[in-house]
C-alpha positions in Angstrom: 18.0 0.6 244.7 17.8 -2.7 246.5 20.1 -5.4 245.2 17.6 -8.2 245.9 15.4 -9.6 243.2 11.7 -9.4 243.7 9.3 -12.0 242.2 5.8 -10.8 241.5 2.8 -12.6 240.0 1.2 -9.8 238.0 -1.8 -12.0 237.1 -2.7 -12.1 240.8 -2.8 -8.3 241.1 -5.9 -6.3 240.1 -5.9 -3.7 237.4 -6.8 -0.3 238.8 -8.8 2.3 236.9 -7.4 5.8 236.3 -9.2 9.0 235.5 -8.6 8.3 231.8 -10.7 6.0 229.7 -8.8 3.0 228.4 -5.9 3.4 230.8 -5.3 1.2 233.9 -2.4 0.2 236.1 -1.1 -2.4 238.5 1.2 -1.7 241.4 3.9 -4.4 241.4 6.1 -3.0 244.1 6.4 0.0 246.4 8.9 0.7 249.2 7.8 3.6 251.3 11.3 3.9 252.9 13.2 4.4 249.6 10.3 5.5 247.3 11.2 2.7 245.0 8.2 1.5 242.9 7.3 -0.5 239.9 4.0 -0.4 238.0 2.5 -1.8 234.8 0.5 0.5 232.6 -2.1 -0.7 230.1 -3.2 1.7 227.4 -6.3 1.1 225.3 -6.0 -2.7 224.9 -8.9 -2.7 222.4 -6.6 -0.8 220.0 -3.7 -3.3 220.0 -4.9 -4.8 216.7 -3.3 -1.7 215.0 0.2 -2.5 216.1 1.4 -4.5 213.1 0.0 -1.9 210.6 1.4 1.0 212.6 4.8 -0.7 212.8 4.8 -1.1 209.0 3.9 2.5 208.5 6.9 3.6 210.6 9.1 1.1 208.8 7.9 2.5 205.4 8.7 6.1 206.5 12.2 5.0 207.5 12.8 3.4 204.1 11.5 6.5 202.3 13.7 8.7 204.5 16.8 6.6 203.6 16.0 6.3 199.8 18.2 9.3 199.2 21.3 7.2 200.0 20.1 4.0 198.5 19.4 2.7 194.9 16.3 4.3 193.4 14.5 0.9 193.3 14.4 1.0 197.1 11.3 3.2 196.7 9.5 -0.1 195.8 10.4 -1.4 199.3 8.9 1.7 200.9 5.8 1.3 198.8 5.6 -2.3 199.7 5.7 -1.6 203.4 3.2 1.2 203.1 0.8 -0.9 201.0 1.0 -3.8 203.5 0.5 -1.4 206.4 -2.7 0.0 204.9 -3.9 -3.5 204.1 -3.1 -4.5 207.7 -5.0 -1.6 209.1 -8.0 -2.3 206.9 -8.2 -6.1 207.1 -6.6 -7.2 210.3 -9.5 -7.0 212.7 -11.6 -9.6 214.6 -10.1 -13.1 214.3 -7.2 -11.8 212.2 -6.1 -9.2 214.8 -2.5 -9.6 215.8 -2.0 -12.5 213.5 1.7 -13.4 213.2 1.3 -13.4 209.4 0.3 -9.7 209.6 3.9 -8.8 210.5 5.9 -11.9 209.4 4.9 -12.1 205.8 5.3 -8.4 204.9 8.6 -8.1 206.8 10.0 -11.3 205.2 9.0 -10.3 201.7 10.2 -6.7 202.3 13.6 -7.8 203.5 13.9 -10.2 200.5 13.1 -7.2 198.2 15.8 -5.1 200.0 18.4 -7.9 199.5 17.5 -8.4 195.9 17.7 -4.7 195.1 21.0 -4.2 196.9 22.4 -7.4 195.2 21.3 -6.2 191.8 22.9 -2.8 192.4 26.1 -4.5 193.4 26.2 -6.8 190.3 25.6 -3.8 188.1 28.6 -2.1 189.8 26.9 1.3 189.7 24.9 3.5 191.9 21.6 4.6 190.3 20.7 7.2 193.0 
């Protein structure tokens, strides 16, 4: 691998089609001598509106998976993330696609719920698993 940095303007390079619909690529760098290369891939950009909702689904699954080791009320947090994920997937289209509020508000409220539940469990001094 070469030790020199390479500066590339990706906006100046064209996207190239592949044999698969919705997938394109840009060649940023290629060195025939060493075989070193760097590319950018773009997958179905028209589906990027789903990212906040899918992230929340994965987060909800993580919370549900860890509920066995946490206070029982943590199920509410998993339910919160799952409900906001479904709302995001249903409502966040068109002008609302990739809105910062689609991730920021559910995450902030969910983390507040986590903190409140864990604090209440600590105040009670017991574990209600």
